[in-house]
C-alpha positions in Angstrom: 7.7 -14.8 -44.3 5.0 -17.3 -43.2 2.4 -16.2 -40.8 2.0 -18.8 -38.0 -1.7 -19.8 -37.3 -2.6 -20.7 -33.8 -5.6 -23.0 -33.0 -8.0 -21.7 -30.6 -7.6 -23.6 -27.4 -10.7 -24.9 -25.7 -10.8 -23.7 -22.1 -12.8 -24.6 -19.0 -14.8 -21.9 -17.4 -12.4 -21.8 -14.4 -9.5 -21.0 -16.8 -10.7 -17.5 -17.4 -10.5 -16.3 -13.8 -7.6 -14.5 -12.2 -5.7 -16.4 -9.4 -3.3 -15.4 -6.6 -1.0 -17.9 -4.8 1.0 -16.8 -1.8 3.1 -18.5 0.9 1.5 -18.4 4.4 3.9 -18.5 7.3 0.9 -18.9 9.6 -0.5 -22.0 7.7 2.9 -23.3 6.6 1.6 -23.8 3.1 0.7 -22.0 -0.1 -2.7 -20.3 -0.1 -4.5 -19.8 -3.4 -7.5 -17.6 -4.0 -9.5 -16.5 -7.1 -9.8 -12.6 -7.3 -13.4 -12.6 -8.8 -14.7 -15.0 -6.0 -12.8 -13.8 -2.9 -14.6 -16.1 -0.4 -13.0 -19.3 -1.8 -9.5 -20.4 -1.0 -7.3 -23.6 -1.4 -3.9 -24.6 -0.1 -1.0 -26.8 -1.2 2.5 -27.8 -0.3 3.8 -26.1 -3.4 2.7 -23.2 -5.6 1.6 -25.8 -8.2 -0.4 -27.9 -5.8 -2.2 -24.7 -4.4 -3.0 -23.6 -8.0 -4.3 -27.0 -9.0 -6.5 -27.1 -5.9 -8.0 -23.6 -6.4 -8.9 -24.4 -10.0 -10.6 -27.5 -8.8 -12.5 -25.6 -6.1 -13.4 -22.8 -8.6 -14.8 -25.3 -11.1 -16.9 -26.9 -8.3 -18.0 -23.5 -7.1 -19.0 -22.3 -10.5 -21.0 -25.5 -11.1 -22.8 -25.1 -7.7 -23.5 -21.4 -8.3 -25.0 -22.3 -11.7 -27.1 -25.1 -10.3 -28.3 -22.8 -7.4 -29.2 -20.0 -10.0 -26.7 -17.6 -8.4 -25.0 -14.9 -10.3 -21.7 -16.0 -11.5 -19.0 -13.3 -11.4 -17.6 -12.2 -14.8 -13.9 -13.1 -15.1 -11.7 -10.0 -15.2 -10.2 -11.4 -18.5 -13.6 -11.3 -20.2 -14.5 -7.7 -19.1 -14.3 -4.8 -21.6 -12.3 -1.9 -20.3 -12.7 1.6 -21.6 -9.2 2.9 -20.6 -10.8 5.6 -18.6 -11.7 6.1 -14.9 -12.5 9.0 -12.7 -10.1 9.7 -9.9 -11.0 12.0 -7.1 -8.4 13.7 -4.8 -7.9 16.7 -2.7 -7.1 20.0 -4.3 -3.7 20.0 -2.6 -2.9 16.6 -4.1 -4.1 17.8 -7.5 -1.9 20.9 -7.3 1.2 18.8 -6.2 0.7 16.3 -9.1 0.4 19.1 -11.7 3.6 20.7 -10.4 5.5 17.4 -10.4 4.3 16.5 -13.9 5.2 20.0 -15.2 8.7 19.6 -13.7 9.0 16.1 -15.3 7.8 17.6 -18.6 4.9 15.3 -19.2 1.2 15.6 -19.0 -0.6 15.0 -15.8 -2.2 11.9 -17.3 1.1 10.4 -18.3 2.7 11.3 -14.9 -0.1 9.5 -13.0 0.0 6.5 -15.3 3.8 6.2 -14.8 3.3 6.5 -11.0 0.6 3.8 -11.1 2.7 1.3 -13.0 6.1 1.8 -11.3 
């Protein structure tokens, strides 16, 4: 079986950021935002229009931030994640989760992961 090779695609800086597009009843249009730079928004009559606009605004904002010497937020897609985080909770919640995970027959860690992704 042949292994298919993919060429590395050249991407623009704004392509690495995480975007969200939602319909706004109040504005009667789609509103797009970039998760790493929450103070910028764009809108459009369609999901695609809003996405195109937010990428244009993001590219402009990144160039402006660079020119002004501002700190440019690291895209979520470029960050390294350890797979670990500390979670604080009340003793009562901890006890309840241990009981529930024991009943389910899984570790507390697995139980919480399943709760988080479901």
